[in-house]
N, C-alpha and C positions, 0 to 999 in steps of 0.2 A: 504494500500500500504506500509506503513512504517513497519508494522509487517512482511510482506513478505521479505523486505530487511534485517531486523534484523535476521530472520531465515536463510536466505541464507548466510549472513555474519558469523553467528554462526556455520554453518556447513562447511564452506569453509576450515578451517584447516584440517578437517578429510578427505575431498575429495582430497585436495592437497597432503596429506601425504600418500595416498594409492599408494603403489608401484605396477608397472605392474607385473603380475604373469608370470613366465616362462612357456613355453609350457609343457604340461604334457602327458607322455606316459602311465600313469597308467590307468587301465581299462581292458576291454576284447577286444580281437582282433581276427579276422578271418584270418587264413593262406590262401594262394592261393587255389582256388578251394573249399573253405569253408569246407575243410576236417577236420580241427581242430580249436578249440577255445582256446586261450591262455590268461590267466589273468596275467597282469603285475601289481606288487605291490612293495611298498618300502621294502627294506631288508637291514639290516646292516646300515652303516654310509653313508647316502645320495645315496646309490646304489638302483637300481631296479632289480627285478628278475621276471621271468615269468614261470608259470606252465601250462601244458595242463589241461583244465577243461572239455573238451568235444571233442569227436571224432565222425566222421560220421560212421566209422567202428571200433568197439571195438578191433578187432584183424586184423589189416591191413595185407594183404598178401605181401610177397616179401620185407620185411624190416629186417634189421639186429637185431634190438632190439626186443626180444621176450617177454620181461617183460611187465606187465601192463603199459600202457602209460598215462592213466588219473592220474594226480597228479605228473607226471614226470617234474622235473625242466629242462627247455630248454633254459632259459636265466638266467645267473648267474652273479651277481655282476657287472652290468653295471653302471659306474659312470658318472656323468655329465662331458662332455667335453667342451661344450658351450651351449647356450640356444637352446633347441630342439634337442640336440645330446648327446649320451651316448657312452662310449667306455671303453676299458680296461677289459671287462669281457669275459665270454665265452658263446658260443652257442652250444647246443647239438642237433645233427641231428639223430633222431631215425631211419631214413632210412638206414644210414650206421653205426650207433652206435658210431660215433666219435664226439669229441669236437673240436670246432673251435674258433679262436680268432675272436671277433665280435664287431660290432658297430650297433647302432640304430640311425635313423634320422627321426624326426617327420616332414614330409613334409607339412602336414596340420593337422587340428584337427581330420581328419578321415583317414589319410594315414601315415603308418609307414614303412620306408625302413629298412629292416633287412639284414645286410651284414656279411658274415662269410668268413674267409680267412685261408688258409694253405700256408705258404711261400708266393708266389706271386700270387697264384691262389685264386680268390674270387668268391663267388656266392652271388647274391642279390635276395631277395624276397620283394614284396610289400604286406603288411598286411592292412586290412581294419578294422576300429574300429567297433565293434559290437554295433548296435543301440538298447539300452535297451527298447525303446518304441516299437520296432518291434519284438525284440527277448530278453526276460528278461534275466538278468544275471543268470549264472549257479551257483548252490549251491557249496560252497567250497568242494573240494575233501577230 
């Protein structure tokens, strides 16, 4: 019994000093309708960026961007605003070929709210985290 108490007391400084980790948006995310998969990673100074790593249709019809989309940067330089939120970066929409002022909000470990705005007009999408156990990560483009 005494050795158990000594071990617990010896480990307690390490447990007490462990700071809670901030929510993390890094990983792979499905866009609405599972049409695309975006990998979000660290880029630059505390920012995160996201690239398309998989598409349901390699050449989607009716979109403005006719260049290859796999590997395309769609989230650029989002910086932490507060825990679970990033802002100040840009979002690229291949459907209309335009950049938007954007923000990200991690609503839960598996739900990311992506909002893009031009002037006062905003659109929001809800992305779902890709489950690596059910669908392995895509190889880097």
